[in-house]
C-alpha positions in Angstrom: 142.3 -40.9 115.2 143.8 -40.0 111.8 145.0 -43.6 111.3 141.5 -45.0 112.1 139.6 -42.8 109.6 142.2 -43.5 107.0 141.9 -47.2 107.5 138.0 -47.0 107.3 138.2 -45.1 104.1 140.9 -47.4 102.5 138.9 -50.5 103.5 135.8 -49.1 101.8 137.7 -48.5 98.6 139.3 -51.9 98.7 136.0 -53.7 99.2 134.5 -51.8 96.3 137.5 -52.6 94.0 137.4 -56.3 94.8 133.7 -56.6 94.2 133.8 -54.7 90.9 136.7 -56.9 89.7 134.7 -60.0 90.6 131.7 -58.6 88.6 134.0 -57.8 85.7 135.5 -61.3 85.7 132.1 -63.0 85.7 130.8 -60.8 82.8 134.0 -61.4 80.9 133.7 -65.1 81.4 130.1 -65.1 80.2 131.0 -63.3 76.9 134.3 -65.0 76.4 136.5 -62.0 76.9 138.7 -63.5 79.5 140.3 -61.0 81.9 139.2 -58.0 79.9 136.1 -57.5 82.0 138.2 -57.7 85.2 140.6 -55.1 83.8 137.8 -52.7 82.8 136.1 -52.9 86.2 139.4 -52.3 87.9 139.8 -49.1 85.9 136.2 -48.1 86.7 136.8 -48.7 90.4 139.9 -46.4 90.3 137.8 -43.7 88.6 135.0 -44.1 91.2 137.6 -43.9 94.1 139.1 -40.8 92.6 135.7 -39.2 92.1 134.5 -40.1 95.6 137.5 -38.6 97.3 137.8 -35.4 95.3 134.2 -34.6 94.3 132.0 -36.1 97.1 131.2 -32.7 98.5 130.2 -31.1 95.2 128.2 -34.2 94.3 126.3 -34.1 97.6 125.6 -30.4 97.3 124.4 -30.7 93.8 122.2 -33.7 94.5 120.4 -32.0 97.3 120.0 -28.6 95.5 122.2 -26.7 98.1 122.8 -23.0 97.8 126.0 -21.8 99.5 125.3 -18.7 101.6 127.2 -16.0 103.5 126.6 -14.1 106.7 124.4 -11.5 104.9 122.1 -14.0 103.3 121.6 -16.3 106.3 123.0 -14.6 109.4 121.4 -16.9 112.0 122.7 -20.1 110.4 126.0 -18.7 109.4 126.8 -17.3 112.8 125.7 -20.5 114.5 128.1 -22.5 112.4 130.9 -20.0 113.0 130.3 -20.1 116.8 130.3 -23.9 116.9 133.3 -24.2 114.6 135.3 -22.0 117.0 134.2 -24.1 120.0 135.2 -27.3 118.2 138.6 -25.8 117.1 137.9 -26.4 113.4 138.2 -24.2 110.3 135.0 -22.4 109.3 133.3 -24.6 106.8 131.2 -23.5 103.8 127.5 -23.0 104.8 124.6 -24.1 102.6 120.9 -24.1 102.6 118.6 -26.6 100.8 115.1 -25.6 100.2 113.7 -29.0 101.0 110.7 -28.6 103.3 111.7 -31.5 105.5 113.7 -30.4 108.6 117.2 -31.9 108.4 121.0 -31.2 108.1 124.2 -32.8 106.9 127.9 -32.2 106.6 130.1 -33.2 103.6 133.6 -32.9 102.3 136.9 -34.8 102.3 138.4 -33.2 105.4 137.9 -30.3 107.9 139.5 -27.8 105.5 137.1 -28.8 102.7 133.9 -29.2 104.6 130.4 -27.8 104.1 127.5 -27.8 106.6 124.0 -27.7 105.2 120.6 -27.1 106.8 117.3 -27.3 105.1 114.7 -24.5 105.0 112.4 -26.8 107.0 115.0 -27.1 109.8 115.6 -23.3 110.0 111.9 -22.7 110.3 111.3 -25.4 112.9 114.1 -25.2 115.5 114.9 -22.5 118.1 118.4 -21.2 118.4 119.6 -23.7 121.1 118.2 -26.7 119.0 119.8 -25.3 115.9 123.2 -25.1 117.7 122.8 -28.6 118.9 122.2 -29.9 115.4 125.2 -27.9 114.1 127.3 -29.3 116.9 126.4 -32.8 115.7 127.4 -32.0 112.2 130.7 -30.4 113.2 131.5 -33.5 115.1 131.2 -35.5 111.9 133.6 -33.0 110.4 136.1 -33.3 113.2 136.1 -37.1 113.1 136.4 -37.3 109.3 133.0 -39.2 109.1 132.0 -36.9 106.2 134.4 -38.6 103.8 133.8 -42.1 105.0 130.0 -41.8 104.9 130.1 -40.2 101.4 132.3 -43.1 100.2 129.9 -45.6 101.7 127.0 -44.0 99.9 128.8 -44.2 96.6 129.8 -47.8 97.2 126.3 -48.9 97.9 125.1 -47.3 94.7 127.9 -48.8 92.6 127.5 -52.3 94.1 123.8 -52.3 93.5 124.2 -51.2 89.9 127.0 -53.7 89.3 125.0 -56.6 90.7 122.1 -55.7 88.3 124.5 -55.5 85.4 125.9 -59.0 86.1 122.3 -60.4 86.4 121.2 -59.0 83.1 124.4 -60.0 81.4 123.8 -63.6 82.5 120.1 -63.5 81.6 120.5 -62.1 78.1 124.1 -62.8 77.3 124.5 -66.4 78.1 123.6 -69.4 75.9 120.7 -71.0 77.6 121.9 -74.4 76.3 125.2 -74.0 78.1 125.4 -76.6 80.9 126.6 -73.9 83.2 123.7 -71.5 82.4 121.7 -72.6 85.5 124.6 -72.1 87.8 125.4 -68.7 86.3 121.8 -67.6 86.5 121.6 -68.7 90.2 124.8 -66.6 90.9 123.1 -63.6 89.1 119.9 -63.9 91.1 121.8 -64.3 94.3 123.9 -61.2 93.5 120.7 -59.2 92.8 119.3 -60.2 96.2 122.3 -60.2 98.6 124.7 -57.7 97.2 122.5 -54.7 97.9 121.8 -56.1 101.4 125.5 -56.5 102.0 126.1 -52.9 100.9 123.4 -51.6 103.2 124.8 -53.6 106.1 128.2 -52.1 105.5 126.6 -48.6 105.2 124.6 -49.2 108.3 127.6 -50.4 110.3 129.5 -47.3 109.4 126.6 -44.8 109.9 124.9 -46.0 113.1 127.9 -46.0 115.3 129.1 -42.7 113.9 125.7 -41.1 114.6 125.9 -42.0 118.3 129.4 -40.6 118.6 128.5 -37.4 116.7 125.5 -36.9 119.1 127.9 -37.3 122.1 130.7 -35.2 120.8 128.4 -32.5 119.4 126.6 -32.2 122.7 129.9 -31.9 124.5 131.1 -29.2 122.1 128.0 -27.0 122.5 127.3 -28.1 126.1 123.6 -28.6 125.2 122.7 -32.3 125.0 119.1 -31.8 125.8 118.7 -29.2 123.1 120.0 -31.8 120.6 117.6 -34.4 122.0 114.7 -32.0 121.6 115.8 -31.2 118.0 115.9 -34.9 117.1 112.3 -35.4 118.3 111.2 -32.5 116.2 113.2 -33.6 113.2 111.8 -37.1 113.2 108.3 -35.7 113.4 109.0 -33.3 110.6 110.5 -36.0 108.3 107.4 -38.1 108.9 105.2 -35.3 107.6 103.2 -35.9 104.4 104.9 -32.8 103.0 108.3 -34.6 102.9 108.9 -36.0 99.5 112.6 -36.9 99.9 113.4 -40.3 98.3 117.2 -40.5 97.7 117.9 -43.6 99.7 121.5 -43.8 98.5 122.4 -40.5 100.3 120.0 -41.0 103.3 122.8 -41.8 105.7 124.3 -38.3 105.3 121.5 -36.6 107.1 121.2 -36.2 110.9 117.7 -37.7 110.8 116.4 -40.4 108.4 115.0 -38.3 105.6 113.0 -41.0 103.8 109.3 -40.8 104.9 108.0 -43.8 103.2 110.0 -46.9 104.1 109.4 -50.5 103.3 109.9 -53.3 105.9 113.3 -54.0 104.2 114.4 -50.3 104.5 113.2 -50.1 108.1 115.2 -53.1 109.2 118.4 -52.0 107.4 118.0 -48.3 108.2 121.3 -46.4 108.3 120.1 -44.4 111.3 119.8 -45.7 114.9 116.6 -45.4 116.7 115.7 -41.8 117.6 114.4 -42.9 121.0 117.8 -44.6 121.8 119.7 -41.5 120.7 117.6 -39.3 123.0 118.1 -41.8 125.8 121.8 -41.6 125.5 121.7 -37.8 125.3 119.7 -37.7 128.5 122.2 -39.9 130.2 125.0 -37.7 128.9 123.2 -34.5 130.2 123.1 -36.1 133.7 126.8 -37.0 133.6 127.8 -33.6 132.3 125.8 -31.9 135.1 127.6 -34.1 137.7 131.0 -33.5 136.1 131.4 -37.1 135.2 132.3 -36.4 131.6 135.5 -34.6 130.6 135.1 -31.1 129.2 135.5 -30.9 125.5 138.9 -29.7 124.3 139.7 -29.0 120.6 142.9 -31.1 120.7 141.3 -34.2 122.2 140.8 -37.5 120.4 137.0 -37.6 120.0 136.9 -40.7 117.7 135.8 -42.9 120.6 133.0 -42.5 123.2 133.8 -41.1 126.6 130.9 -43.1 128.1 129.8 -46.7 128.6 126.1 -46.7 127.9 123.9 -49.4 129.5 
């Protein structure tokens, strides 16, 4: 399991580095700086990789206006996280609350010893104790499987790739000599990058996120023993996120949350959503509940390899 998450993280960093180096080479070619642009982008990529690894948690907490709490401030949430962490065999993470009115939760950090689990005020007001435990079980599964780092890195890469593609387009548009015989080709490359690079980034983010959400549902439900409580929570979270009171709009970090937090979605965003269908997640949890009741699923143990599903869903 450790090898797999390390490979996923390393591959994400490599893809970002290669893409930024390509952007730097094209911009350097346009302005006649040779390999200087490539070298600069390589340095920027190293800095982004360092930042993503060491500061992804603080960045996510700050971006979502999270206040870290203790047992005295939020006893219900804190004790639920503590109870689930003990069942999962994981260190107690930091616990945070975001005052967003939408009901949602996420986990972040580079490893289980550096993790934080966050719930919004909307979630705490909406869910009962079993449903809250189901959601925390899902998030602790992300912590156990090291998804928290991979998904944070994926979010950063999508943002960087989108910005870099725009930079290349505007460099070509305003920095090239329109009389240059290669101008048309360069402009076509710039337009193509503006269109397809963000799509490629979202597909990569989607591929990472969707599969991990299914697995986190399964593992989290096995940790708590309450798959139907999580299914009920997902229904209520989706309804709450669709409420007119939800004004969340940070699409770059949308994949971090247990339920898609963005209320207003274009057709493009709907097709390339980082979250799987809530109906399909609920269907799988209902199947899991039946199999757990019939003892057809192995009981969760803290030392197990939970990086792969224990079921074959039809």
